[in-house]
N, C-alpha and C positions, 0 to 999 in steps of 0.2 A: 432721461434715457441713460445718460453716461453714470448717474449715481446708482440706477438699478444694475447696470453692468458690473460696476465696482463692488457693489454688494454682494452679487452672484460670485464674483471671483474670490472675494474674501471668504465666502461660506463654503465655497467648494471643497476645500481641503478637509473641512471639519466632517462634511457630508461622505466624502470618500473614506475618511477614517473610521467613521462611524459604520460604513458598510463593510469595510475590511475587517473590523473587530467582529461584526456580525457572522461574516463567513469564516472566521477563526474558530468559531465556538466548538467544533467537532474536533479540533487539534488541542484543546485545553485540557485542564487537569482530568487525570484518568484515562486518557486517550491512549497512553502507551502504559502497559502492564509490565510488572517485574515479579518473579519469583526467585527467591533465594539470591537476590541481588542481580538477575539477569533479566534482560528485556525479552518478552515473548509476546506473541499474539495468538490468540485461540478462538475458535468458534464451532459450534455443532449445528449441523443441518439434518432435518427430519426429511427423509424421501419415502414416504409409505408406499408399500406394494413394491419396492425395488430391492432385489435380491443383492446380497453381499457380492456375490461374483459379478454381477452387471454393474454395480457401483465401482468395484474394484477396476473393471475394464474401462469404464467411462472416465474415471479419474486419472488413471494411468496414461491414457490416450491424451487427455487434456494437458497433462503435466509434461510430457514428453513433446507434444507438437507446439504448444502455445508457450511454455516457459522455457524448458531445457533448450528448444530450438528457436526460440521467439525471436523478434526482430533485434533486440538488444543483447542477446545472450553472448557469453564469452567461452573460451576454451573450455573451462573447468566445470561448466554446467552438466550435471548428469544425474540419472536416478541411480541412487546408491542402495537400495533396498527394495525388493520386490517380492512380497510374501503373500500369495493369495489366501493361504490356509489362515494365517493369523491376521489377515486384512490390513496388512501395514504397507504403505508405499512412502518411502522417503527419497529426497532429492536434494543434493547440495547445489546451489544456484550461485553463478558468477554471472553478472550481467552490469550493463551501464544503467545508471540512474541519471537521467538529465534534469538539470535545473533549468537549463535554457538552450534551445537549439533553434538556432535560425542561421541563413545564409552567412551572415557575417560575423557571428559569434556563436561560441558554445561553451557551456560549463556543464561538466558531468563529472560523477566518480564511478569507481567500480563498487558494486554492491554486491556483498555475499550473505547468503542466509541459508538456512535449511527449512525445507518443508516437510512436514510429517503428516500423514494421513492414517487415521485409525477408523476402519470401516466395519459396519455390521450390517445385518439386514435392516433396511429401511433407515438407515442413518449413518452419518459420518461425521467425525471431527478433523478439522484441519489447523495444524499449529505452525506458525513461522517463528523461529528462533535463532540464535547464534548469529545476530545481525552485526556486520561491521563494514567499514567503506575505506576505501584506498584510492588516493589521487594518482594518476599515471605520472604526471609531471611535477609534483611537489614532495620532496623527500622529507615528509612530516610524519611519517610512520603510520599506523593503522588505527583508524578511528573506530572504537568499539561503541555500540549503541549505547551500552551502560553509562558512558562517560559523555554522551552526546545528545541524546533524545529524550531522556527521562524528564519528568515534571521539574526536578531540580535544577538541571542544565539547559533547558529549552525555553522555560517559561519565565516572564518577569517575576520579581519578588511577591507581586500581590496575585499572581497566577491569571491574570486578565488578559495577557497578550503573549505572542511568540518573540523570543529574542530574535536579533537580525540574522546571524548566522546559524547557530544550533537550530533555531526555530525552523529554518528553511530545511534543514535536514529531517526535522520531524515532520513537517507538512508532506514533504514529497514521499518519506517512507511510509506514512499512514495512507496516502494516496495509492501508493503502489500495492500495499498490502490489501486495501479494498478492492483493487482492480482483480488481484489474484484470487481472493476468497469469493468474490462475486462470480468470477469466471469458472471457478470450480463448482459453485453452486448451480449455475447454468447448465454447465456440462452434464452434471448429474441429475439434473431435472427438479432441483430442490427450489429454483425459483424460475419463473417463466419470464421471457423477454415479451413485453406488450408494445405491439404497434398500434399507435393512435390513428384513427381515421377521422379526417376533418371533411364534413359535408360543406360544400359550398353551394349557396343559393344563387341559381341562375336567373 
């Protein structure tokens, strides 16, 4: 029994590392895109049958209530452009990005980015750009995403895993981007939230 337990304990780190590597797949090569040397994320959603005016209203409401006034927002977060005729909404966001938040310990940075929506009848695109980070309590200057979360900065030389520090910034930035993009899509009706019903046999 002791031999079995010892073998289990010896193989556990290998199993956990393999599981972690599998979970990291979405953060590896190509997950962060650049254009003209600048980091950006962009996605287009189709919303058939929904007018430009209605999409504009829904996305502006979502951006104001959920992001600009969201749980982790900071004082500089605001909508900076609001043009229904051209179908453009832009927002400059300042919020806390938490790496760890527990009762006895906290690790966070100020996260700055710009969101831009381009809205038409039946569809919209959302872009996140001008990303950078700032620590409150470390006089280390401004961390630009271009020097921090790109493939060359945040991945190992063979591209198979995230680096320890820059990789953490990359992971949490991508997760936050996904949360915002999916939230906008749900608000506009591009994707639906599905509630699973499980039947229990009595």
